N, C-alpha and C positions, 0 to 999 in steps of 0.2 A: 562394451566399449566399441566406439566407433573406430572404423579402418579409415585411416588418414593417408593411407598410400595413393588412394584415387584423387585426392585433394590436389589441385593445381597449387605448385610452389609460386608464391608471388615474390617477385624482386622489386624493391623500390628503386627507383632512379632519380637521379637528382640533375637538374641543369645547371649551367654555371652560375646563374642568379642565385639559385638556392643554396648551392655550395658557398657562395661568397656570403651568405646570410648566416650559415653555420660557422664558418671559419673567418673570424674577423680580420682577414688580411685585404690588402687590394689586389685587383685583377692582376697587376704586373707580378707581385709578389707570389701569386699563386701558380703564375706561369715559371716563374724562376724556381720555385720548390719542386715543380713537375720536373723542369729541366735538369735540375741536380738530383732528381730520384728521391727527393726527400719527400713527395706527395703522390699519391696514385695518379696515373694518367687516366684519362675518360677514353670512352670507345664511342664510335659513331653508330647513330640508329640510322642515319641518313647521311647523304653527302654533306648536309650542312648543319646537322644537329647532333651534338656529342652529349654525353651523359656519363655520370659516375653510379657506380652501384653503392647503394648504401652500406652493404657489408665492407667495402674497401674503405669508406669512410670512417666507419667504426673501427676497423682495425688500425687505420692510422692513428686516429685519437687514442686508442688504448695503447700503442707503442709510444704515443708521444709523453702520455702519463706515466708510462713506466720508465722511460728514458729520464725523465726530469725528476723523478722519484730517486733513482740510483745516482743522478747527478748531485741532487740536494744532499743525500747521504754521504756520499764522496767527500763533498766540500765540508761536512760536518766531521769528517774523521770517523764515521762509522761505516760498517759494513752492514749490508741488508740481510735480514734473517733469510734463511732460505727453507 
């Protein structure tokens, strides 16, 4: 079995344009979501280039799906299974 501890961990980064392709909202809506704390904020690679980590985007999508699932169940008068 190979030892993966020496393998570099690759973190995929997304530019604003790539994020807007993944998240079907306008640029302004994305900025509003970030300002409201509802979407992860990017970090700067250089003074003029900011990016998002793929893991942050995936976590946000997972939380969004879970939130919507629970809201649908609540509207239907059901309690989600634990």
